[in-house]
C-alpha positions in Angstrom: -15.6 -1.8 -3.6 -14.4 -0.7 -7.0 -10.7 -0.8 -7.7 -9.2 2.0 -9.7 -5.7 2.3 -11.1 -4.0 5.7 -11.6 -1.8 4.8 -14.6 0.8 7.4 -15.7 1.6 5.6 -18.9 5.1 4.5 -17.8 6.8 1.1 -17.4 6.5 1.6 -13.6 2.7 2.1 -14.1 2.6 -1.4 -15.8 4.3 -2.9 -12.7 1.7 -1.2 -10.4 -1.0 -2.4 -12.7 -0.2 -6.0 -11.8 -1.0 -5.3 -8.2 -4.2 -3.5 -9.2 -5.3 -6.5 -11.2 -4.8 -8.8 -8.2 -6.8 -6.4 -6.0 -9.6 -6.3 -8.6 -9.5 -10.1 -8.9 -10.4 -10.2 -5.2 -13.4 -7.9 -5.6 -17.0 -9.1 -6.2 -17.2 -7.4 -9.5 -13.7 -8.5 -10.7 -13.4 -5.2 -12.4 -10.6 -2.7 -12.7 -11.1 0.9 -13.9 -7.9 2.4 -15.3 -7.6 6.2 -15.0 -5.2 8.2 -17.1 -5.1 12.0 -17.0 -4.1 13.5 -20.4 -0.7 15.2 -20.3 2.2 15.8 -22.6 4.4 13.0 -21.2 2.9 10.1 -23.0 -0.1 9.9 -25.4 -1.1 8.4 -28.7 0.1 5.1 -29.9 2.6 4.3 -27.0 -0.2 4.9 -24.4 -2.7 3.0 -26.4 -0.4 0.0 -26.7 0.2 -0.1 -22.9 -3.4 0.1 -22.1 -4.3 -2.6 -24.7 -1.7 -5.0 -23.1 -3.3 -4.3 -19.7 -6.7 -5.1 -21.0 -5.4 -8.4 -22.5 -3.8 -9.3 -19.2 -7.1 -8.6 -17.4 -8.8 -11.0 -19.7 -6.3 -13.7 -18.9 -7.0 -13.1 -15.2 -10.8 -13.0 -15.7 -10.8 -9.3 -14.7 -12.8 -6.8 -16.8 -10.7 -3.7 -17.5 -12.3 -0.3 -18.3 -10.1 2.6 -19.4 -11.1 6.2 -18.7 -9.1 9.1 -20.1 -9.6 12.2 -17.9 -8.9 15.9 -18.5 -6.5 17.8 -16.3 -8.0 20.1 -13.6 -5.3 22.2 -11.9 -2.9 19.4 -12.9 -3.0 15.6 -12.9 -3.9 15.3 -9.3 -7.0 17.5 -9.7 -8.2 15.5 -12.7 -7.9 12.2 -10.7 -9.4 13.7 -7.5 -12.4 15.3 -9.3 -13.3 11.9 -10.8 -12.6 9.7 -7.7 -14.7 11.9 -5.3 -17.7 11.1 -7.4 -17.2 7.3 -7.0 -18.7 5.2 -4.3 -16.5 2.9 -2.2 -13.4 3.4 -4.3 -9.9 2.1 -3.8 -7.2 3.7 -6.0 -3.9 1.9 -6.6 -1.1 4.2 -7.6 2.7 4.1 -7.7 5.7 5.6 -5.9 8.8 6.8 -7.8 10.7 3.8 -9.2 14.0 5.8 -8.4 13.5 8.3 -5.7 17.0 9.8 -5.4 17.2 12.9 -3.3 13.6 13.7 -4.2 12.2 10.8 -2.2 9.7 8.2 -3.4 6.4 9.8 -2.3 7.5 13.3 -1.2 5.8 15.9 -3.4 4.2 13.4 -5.8 0.6 13.0 -7.0 0.5 9.7 -5.0 1.3 11.7 -1.7 -1.5 14.1 -2.5 -3.9 11.2 -3.1 -2.9 9.6 0.2 -3.5 13.0 2.0 -7.2 13.0 1.3 -9.8 10.8 3.0 -12.7 10.4 0.6 -11.5 7.2 -0.9 -9.0 4.5 -0.1 -5.5 4.6 -1.6 -2.6 2.2 -1.9 0.7 3.6 -3.2 3.2 0.9 -4.2 6.9 1.1 -4.5 8.0 -1.8 -6.6 11.5 -3.3 -5.9 10.9 -6.7 -7.4 9.1 -6.4 -10.7 9.5 -10.2 -11.2 6.8 -10.8 -8.5 4.3 -9.5 -11.0 2.2 -8.0 -8.3 1.7 -11.4 -6.7 4.0 -11.5 -3.6 2.3 -14.4 -1.8 3.9 -13.6 1.6 2.9 -10.2 3.0 4.1 -8.3 6.1 1.6 -6.0 7.8 3.5 -3.5 10.0 1.2 -1.8 12.6 2.1 1.0 15.1 0.2 2.9 17.8 -2.4 0.1 18.2 -3.8 1.0 14.7 -6.5 -1.3 13.3 -5.7 -3.5 10.4 -6.7 -2.3 6.8 -9.4 -5.0 6.5 -11.1 -3.6 3.4 -7.8 -3.7 1.5 -6.8 -7.1 2.8 -10.2 -8.5 1.9 -9.5 -7.7 -1.8 -5.9 -9.0 -1.7 -6.6 -12.1 0.5 -7.0 -14.6 -2.3 -3.4 -13.8 -3.5 -1.9 -14.1 0.0 -0.5 -17.5 1.1 0.8 -16.1 4.4 0.4 -12.8 6.4 2.8 -11.8 9.2 1.4 -9.1 11.4 4.1 -7.2 13.3 3.0 -4.8 16.0 5.8 -2.3 16.6 6.2 -0.7 20.0 8.4 2.3 19.2 10.3 4.3 21.8 13.0 7.0 21.5 16.6 6.0 21.2 17.4 7.4 24.6 14.6 5.5 26.2 15.4 2.3 24.3 19.0 2.4 25.5 17.8 2.5 29.1 14.8 0.2 28.8 14.3 -2.1 31.8 13.1 -5.7 31.5 9.9 -4.7 33.2 9.2 -1.9 30.8 10.0 -4.1 27.8 7.7 -6.8 29.1 4.9 -4.2 29.5 5.4 -2.9 26.0 5.3 -6.4 24.6 2.1 -7.2 26.5 0.5 -4.1 25.0 1.8 -5.0 21.6 0.5 -8.5 21.8 -3.0 -7.3 22.7 -3.0 -4.9 19.7 -1.7 -7.7 17.4 -4.4 -10.1 18.6 -7.1 -7.5 18.0 -5.8 -6.9 14.5 -5.7 -10.6 13.8 -9.3 -11.0 15.0 -10.5 -8.2 12.8 -8.7 -9.7 9.8 -10.2 -13.2 10.5 -13.7 -11.8 10.8 -13.6 -9.5 7.7 -11.4 -11.2 5.1 -11.0 -14.6 3.5 -7.7 -15.2 5.4 -7.7 -18.1 7.9 -5.8 -18.5 11.2 -3.4 -21.0 9.6 -2.3 -18.3 7.1 -1.5 -15.6 9.8 1.2 -15.2 12.4 1.5 -12.3 14.8 4.7 -10.8 16.2 5.6 -8.0 18.6 8.8 -6.0 18.4 10.1 -3.2 20.6 12.3 -0.8 18.6 13.8 2.7 18.4 13.9 2.6 14.6 10.7 1.3 13.0 11.8 1.6 9.3 14.9 -0.5 10.0 12.8 -2.9 12.0 10.2 -3.3 9.2 13.0 -3.9 6.7 14.5 -6.5 9.1 11.2 -8.3 9.6 10.5 -8.3 5.8 13.8 -10.1 5.3 13.2 -12.4 8.2 9.9 -13.6 7.0 10.8 -13.4 3.3 7.9 -11.1 2.6 7.4 -9.9 -1.0 5.4 -6.9 0.2 5.4 -4.8 3.3 2.2 -2.9 4.1 2.4 0.3 6.2 -0.1 3.0 6.9 0.3 6.6 5.7 0.9 9.0 8.6 -2.0 11.3 9.5 -2.5 14.3 7.3 -1.9 16.5 10.4 1.7 15.2 10.6 2.9 17.5 7.8 4.5 16.9 4.5 6.9 14.0 4.0 10.6 14.9 4.2 13.5 13.0 2.7 14.3 11.7 6.1 10.7 10.7 7.0 10.4 7.0 8.2 8.2 6.2 5.2 10.8 7.5 2.8 13.6 5.7 4.7 11.7 2.4 4.6 11.3 2.6 0.8 15.0 3.2 0.5 16.1 0.2 2.6 13.3 -2.4 2.4 14.3 -5.7 0.6 10.6 -6.0 -0.5 8.0 -4.1 -2.4 6.4 -1.5 -0.1 2.7 -0.5 -0.1 1.7 2.7 1.8 -2.1 2.7 2.4 -4.8 4.9 3.8 -8.4 3.7 4.0 -11.3 6.1 3.4 -12.8 7.7 6.4 -15.9 5.8 7.7 -17.9 9.0 7.5 
């Protein structure tokens, strides 16, 4: 798998680059391809200096860095998408707004558009703790709806992870949660444990992580963003990994759970979508 970084030339892009370098360090080729689409926001010497520092950082990490400056095509997203669709087995690392405000962090961004396609893998990262330098050590993987673990992504990041907490979230409505019987809660927890165990088995068989570095947990909740934030704090995670909702779920709103999580999480948040198997 080749790791690509969509760099917008900003300081936030430099923070995201740290994560991209750690992903690339876990790849066989130890290579990072930096993509920048030419626009009027930043160019010339400021852009050159940022990219040069990134190349030097890659050298210190024993990661080769290649920079590709791309033309626009119907905007920045089109330029990136045109290029990435021609690559085989690509994972692109991108950012979420450093300060979302009422606009949200992913809503309406190039990163959301990248996450909406399925031809290549994408990880969009909202950095809350720049001091981690893209090396959070403890990672929380939040899974819902019996979803499989993102093993291709975790395989790249595994060398940088000292401990992974898998939390399977069994989500019910608030009305149902208030009336949940002990028997129903026990049944949900059994289902969640089975899903968490399957996810752990997939990770153990496909990544470099070992059983001693993984713990599994099950939570029944009526508010999964709040629960993920609580679990990230409980396990002192530097990064929370969550899957991007299906493209059929519609555009992200300001109140969408993904947006809410980015507003309240005590950790960095990475929203991922792996490429379709086809």
